[in-house]
C-alpha positions in Angstrom: 12.3 99.1 -26.5 13.8 95.6 -27.0 12.6 93.6 -29.9 11.8 90.1 -28.7 11.1 88.5 -32.1 13.3 85.5 -32.3 15.9 85.1 -35.0 16.2 82.0 -37.2 19.1 80.8 -35.1 17.1 81.2 -31.9 14.1 79.4 -33.3 16.5 76.5 -34.3 17.9 76.3 -30.8 14.4 76.3 -29.4 13.3 73.6 -31.7 16.4 71.5 -30.9 15.7 71.7 -27.2 12.0 71.1 -27.6 12.6 67.9 -29.7 15.1 66.6 -27.1 12.8 67.4 -24.2 9.8 65.8 -25.8 11.6 62.6 -27.1 14.4 62.0 -24.6 13.3 63.6 -21.3 9.5 63.5 -21.1 9.0 59.8 -21.6 11.2 59.1 -18.6 10.3 62.0 -16.4 7.6 60.2 -14.3 9.7 57.1 -13.7 12.7 59.1 -12.7 10.6 61.1 -10.4 9.1 58.1 -8.7 12.3 56.3 -8.3 14.5 59.3 -7.6 16.7 58.1 -10.4 19.6 60.2 -11.8 19.3 59.5 -15.6 22.9 60.1 -16.6 22.4 58.5 -20.0 20.0 61.4 -20.8 22.5 64.0 -19.5 25.1 62.5 -21.8 22.8 62.9 -24.7 22.2 66.5 -23.8 25.9 67.1 -23.7 26.3 65.4 -27.1 23.7 67.8 -28.6 25.4 70.9 -27.1 22.7 71.4 -24.5 25.1 71.6 -21.6 27.8 74.2 -20.8 25.7 76.8 -22.6 27.6 79.8 -21.2 31.1 78.7 -22.2 32.5 80.9 -24.9 33.5 79.5 -28.3 37.2 80.1 -27.7 37.1 77.5 -24.9 35.1 75.0 -27.0 31.6 76.0 -25.9 28.5 77.2 -27.6 29.0 80.9 -26.7 25.2 81.4 -26.4 23.7 84.6 -25.3 21.7 84.5 -22.0 18.5 84.9 -24.0 19.4 81.9 -26.1 20.2 79.9 -22.9 16.8 80.8 -21.6 15.0 79.6 -24.7 16.7 76.2 -24.2 16.1 76.0 -20.5 12.3 76.7 -20.8 11.9 73.9 -23.3 13.8 71.4 -21.2 11.9 72.3 -18.1 8.6 71.8 -19.9 9.5 68.1 -19.9 11.2 67.8 -16.5 12.5 70.5 -14.2 14.6 68.0 -12.2 16.6 66.8 -15.3 16.9 70.4 -16.4 18.4 71.4 -13.0 21.2 68.8 -13.5 21.7 69.7 -17.1 22.2 73.5 -16.4 24.2 73.0 -13.2 27.4 73.1 -15.2 26.6 76.7 -16.2 26.3 77.7 -12.5 29.5 75.9 -11.5 31.6 77.2 -14.4 30.4 80.8 -14.3 32.7 81.7 -11.4 35.6 80.7 -13.6 34.4 82.9 -16.4 33.9 85.8 -14.0 36.9 85.5 -11.7 39.3 83.2 -13.5 42.5 84.3 -15.3 42.9 83.5 -19.0 45.2 80.6 -17.9 42.6 79.2 -15.5 39.9 79.5 -18.2 42.0 77.6 -20.7 42.9 75.0 -18.0 39.4 74.3 -16.7 36.8 75.0 -19.3 37.7 73.1 -22.5 37.6 69.7 -20.9 33.9 70.1 -20.2 33.3 70.8 -23.9 35.4 68.0 -25.3 34.2 65.3 -22.9 31.1 64.8 -20.8 31.7 65.9 -17.2 29.5 67.4 -14.4 30.5 70.3 -12.1 28.9 71.6 -8.9 28.7 75.1 -7.3 29.4 74.9 -3.6 28.3 78.0 -1.7 25.4 77.0 0.6 26.2 75.6 4.1 24.0 73.8 6.7 23.8 76.7 9.1 24.0 79.6 6.6 21.3 79.1 3.9 20.9 82.5 2.2 23.4 84.2 4.4 26.3 83.8 2.1 28.5 86.1 4.1 28.5 83.9 7.1 30.5 81.0 5.7 32.2 78.6 8.1 34.1 76.5 5.6 37.7 77.6 6.2 40.5 78.2 3.8 43.9 78.3 5.6 46.9 79.4 3.6 49.8 76.9 3.9 52.6 77.9 1.6 51.5 77.6 -2.0 48.3 75.7 -1.0 45.1 76.4 0.9 43.7 73.8 3.2 39.9 73.6 3.0 37.8 72.3 5.9 34.0 72.4 6.2 30.8 71.2 4.7 28.5 72.4 1.9 24.9 71.3 1.5 22.2 71.2 -1.2 24.8 70.7 -3.9 23.3 69.9 -7.3 25.1 67.0 -9.0 27.3 66.7 -5.9 27.8 62.9 -6.0 28.6 62.9 -9.7 30.7 66.0 -10.2 34.3 65.9 -11.3 34.9 69.5 -10.4 33.6 71.9 -7.7 33.7 75.6 -7.4 34.0 76.2 -3.7 33.6 79.3 -1.6 35.4 79.5 1.8 36.6 82.1 4.2 40.1 82.8 5.4 38.7 84.4 8.5 35.0 84.3 9.6 35.4 87.6 11.4 36.0 89.3 8.1 32.6 88.2 6.8 32.1 89.0 3.1 35.7 90.4 2.9 37.3 87.1 3.9 35.7 84.9 1.3 37.7 83.2 -1.5 36.7 81.2 -4.5 38.5 78.0 -5.5 38.3 75.4 -8.2 38.6 71.9 -6.6 39.0 68.6 -8.4 36.8 65.7 -7.2 39.9 63.5 -6.9 41.6 65.8 -4.3 42.2 63.9 -1.1 39.8 65.1 1.6 36.9 65.9 -0.8 34.0 63.7 0.3 30.6 63.9 -1.4 27.8 62.9 0.9 24.6 60.8 0.4 21.9 61.9 -2.0 19.1 63.8 -0.4 15.5 62.6 -0.6 13.6 65.5 -2.1 10.0 66.6 -2.5 10.6 67.5 -6.2 13.3 67.6 -8.8 13.9 64.0 -8.0 15.8 63.2 -11.2 18.5 65.6 -10.0 21.0 64.5 -7.5 21.5 66.7 -4.4 24.0 66.0 -1.6 26.4 67.5 0.9 30.1 67.8 0.1 32.6 67.8 2.9 36.2 69.1 2.8 38.4 67.3 5.3 41.7 69.1 5.1 41.7 69.2 1.3 44.9 70.8 0.0 44.1 73.2 -3.0 46.9 74.7 -5.0 47.2 78.5 -4.9 46.8 78.6 -8.7 43.3 77.2 -8.2 42.1 80.3 -6.4 39.9 82.5 -8.5 40.8 86.2 -8.2 42.5 87.5 -5.0 41.9 86.8 -1.4 38.5 88.4 -0.5 37.2 88.4 -4.0 35.0 85.3 -3.5 31.8 87.0 -2.3 31.8 89.4 -5.3 32.4 86.4 -7.7 29.5 84.5 -6.1 27.1 87.4 -6.3 28.0 88.2 -9.9 27.6 84.6 -10.8 24.1 84.5 -9.3 23.2 87.7 -11.2 23.9 85.7 -14.4 22.3 82.4 -13.4 19.1 83.6 -11.7 17.6 84.5 -15.1 17.6 80.9 -16.4 15.8 79.9 -13.2 13.1 82.3 -14.3 13.1 80.4 -17.6 12.9 77.1 -15.8 10.0 78.2 -13.8 8.3 79.5 -17.0 8.8 76.0 -18.6 7.0 74.4 -15.6 4.2 76.9 -15.8 3.8 76.4 -19.6 3.5 72.6 -19.0 0.9 73.1 -16.3 -1.2 75.4 -18.5 -0.9 73.0 -21.5 -2.1 70.1 -19.4 -4.9 72.1 -17.8 -6.2 73.5 -21.1 -6.2 70.1 -22.8 -7.9 68.5 -19.8 -10.6 71.2 -19.7 -11.7 70.3 -23.2 -12.0 66.6 -22.4 -13.5 66.5 -18.9 -17.2 67.0 -18.8 -19.5 68.2 -16.0 -23.2 69.2 -16.2 -23.3 68.1 -19.8 -20.4 70.0 -21.3 -16.6 70.3 -21.1 -15.4 72.1 -18.0 -13.6 74.5 -20.3 -16.9 76.0 -21.2 -17.6 76.9 -17.6 -16.7 80.5 -16.8 -15.0 79.5 -13.5 -12.5 77.4 -15.5 -12.1 80.0 -18.2 -11.2 82.7 -15.7 -8.6 80.4 -14.2 -7.1 79.6 -17.6 -7.1 83.3 -18.5 -5.3 84.3 -15.3 -2.8 81.5 -15.8 -2.1 82.7 -19.3 -1.5 86.3 -18.2 0.9 85.3 -15.5 2.8 82.9 -17.8 3.3 85.6 -20.4 4.4 88.1 -17.8 6.9 85.6 -16.4 8.3 84.9 -19.9 8.6 88.6 -20.8 10.3 89.5 -17.5 12.8 86.6 -18.0 13.5 87.7 -21.6 13.9 91.3 -20.5 16.4 90.3 -17.8 18.4 88.2 -20.3 18.3 91.1 -22.9 19.6 93.5 -20.2 22.5 91.3 -19.3 23.3 90.5 -22.9 23.6 94.2 -23.5 26.3 94.7 -21.0 24.5 95.6 -17.8 24.8 93.6 -14.6 21.1 93.0 -14.3 20.9 92.5 -10.5 17.5 94.0 -10.3 16.1 92.5 -13.5 17.3 89.0 -12.7 15.9 89.1 -9.2 12.5 90.4 -10.6 12.5 87.7 -13.2 13.4 84.8 -10.9 11.1 85.9 -8.2 8.0 86.6 -10.3 8.4 83.6 -12.6 8.8 81.2 -9.8 5.9 82.6 -7.8 3.8 82.6 -10.9 4.8 79.0 -11.7 3.7 77.9 -8.3 0.3 79.6 -8.7 -0.2 78.2 -12.2 0.7 74.7 -11.2 -1.6 74.9 -8.2 -4.5 76.1 -10.5 -3.7 73.3 -12.9 -4.1 70.8 -10.2 -7.4 72.4 -9.1 -8.7 72.1 -12.7 -7.9 68.4 -12.6 -9.7 68.1 -9.4 -9.2 64.8 -7.5 -7.3 63.4 -10.4 -4.7 66.2 -10.1 -3.8 64.9 -6.7 -3.0 61.5 -8.1 0.5 60.5 -9.3 -1.0 58.9 -12.4 -1.5 62.4 -13.7 1.3 64.9 -14.4 0.3 68.0 -12.6 1.1 67.0 -9.0 4.8 66.6 -10.1 4.7 70.1 -11.6 3.5 71.6 -8.3 6.3 69.8 -6.4 8.9 70.9 -9.0 7.7 74.5 -9.0 8.2 74.9 -5.3 12.0 74.5 -5.5 12.3 77.4 -8.0 11.1 79.7 -5.2 13.9 78.5 -3.0 17.1 77.8 -4.8 19.5 80.4 -6.4 18.4 82.7 -3.5 15.0 82.3 -1.9 12.3 84.7 -3.1 12.4 86.4 0.2 16.1 87.3 -0.5 15.1 88.4 -4.0 12.6 90.8 -2.6 15.3 92.3 -0.4 17.5 92.7 -3.4 14.7 94.3 -5.4 13.8 96.7 -2.6 17.4 97.8 -2.0 17.9 98.4 -5.7 14.7 100.4 -5.8 15.5 102.5 -2.8 19.1 103.2 -4.0 17.6 105.0 -6.9 15.9 107.5 -4.6 18.7 107.9 -2.1 
């Protein structure tokens, strides 16, 4: 059975992330949420501390952290602000396809620059008409000599307006479905790459989300990751890696919600005593605690499984799905404990509820995760 006691190094990483989250992120979280402000100065500080590009190996200038270590950091950051955390960890999602499908030459060409200077990158898979149906891409990649010409539109792209590099998935022939998809590394300054306007979102409002259009953008052949038709596999293997930190992000939101609810229950009085002394509130807090701990353990188990060389498709789907659903329930209960005050923007829990919702949707909706889980389960009995 895995031993989840943390090493001294892991506790140091956790403490570093916690201090940054509480001193740099939390004081600005409400203001950035209200204004929908992208606090790039905070993201630069995160980069300076080594809290970005967590999955880049040391040979390319990165931290070379294990997935469990990444999750420890992500949970602490999300405790302060899930929106900021989404933008901070988006580089991991965008750079993972290069780690998975890139040649050694491509890794050396694209990865070190993100570790030597502050840059943002974006992962471009989702399309307006496709959503979770990643095999039905309409963005076209037409071979023209030693280039591909990309034409199409991606949506819901984290850091889209600010990225200097995009990893883009496009099809050479829609009739081929999954087998026609290719993965490309695309520079922001390529003619024909057009980031769209920022979306107005319900939550995660400190993170910038936009469309990105490709209007005949010419991409060199040497920027294709893997061979023609390898793109779908690269995308799915990427998501197997990056779903687990979304479980950690959801756990961070849930921990913040429980912290606020527990502290409030000791201060707010009804019927002559703190509401935390009423059994109805105690039962809520107990259920929140159980779900939170289960979410954290499932996330850690998924990270441990992947760190020990297994693909972890089942484990990462379970962790992401359970933790994000639990986060939504815990944030909802926290708001209920606050009562009418919880519904007001002057108090922190309504933001947590809005932020928790997105964790159920992105990196594969929880409906898709349940399909993945069921297929993995049934394959064991086939």
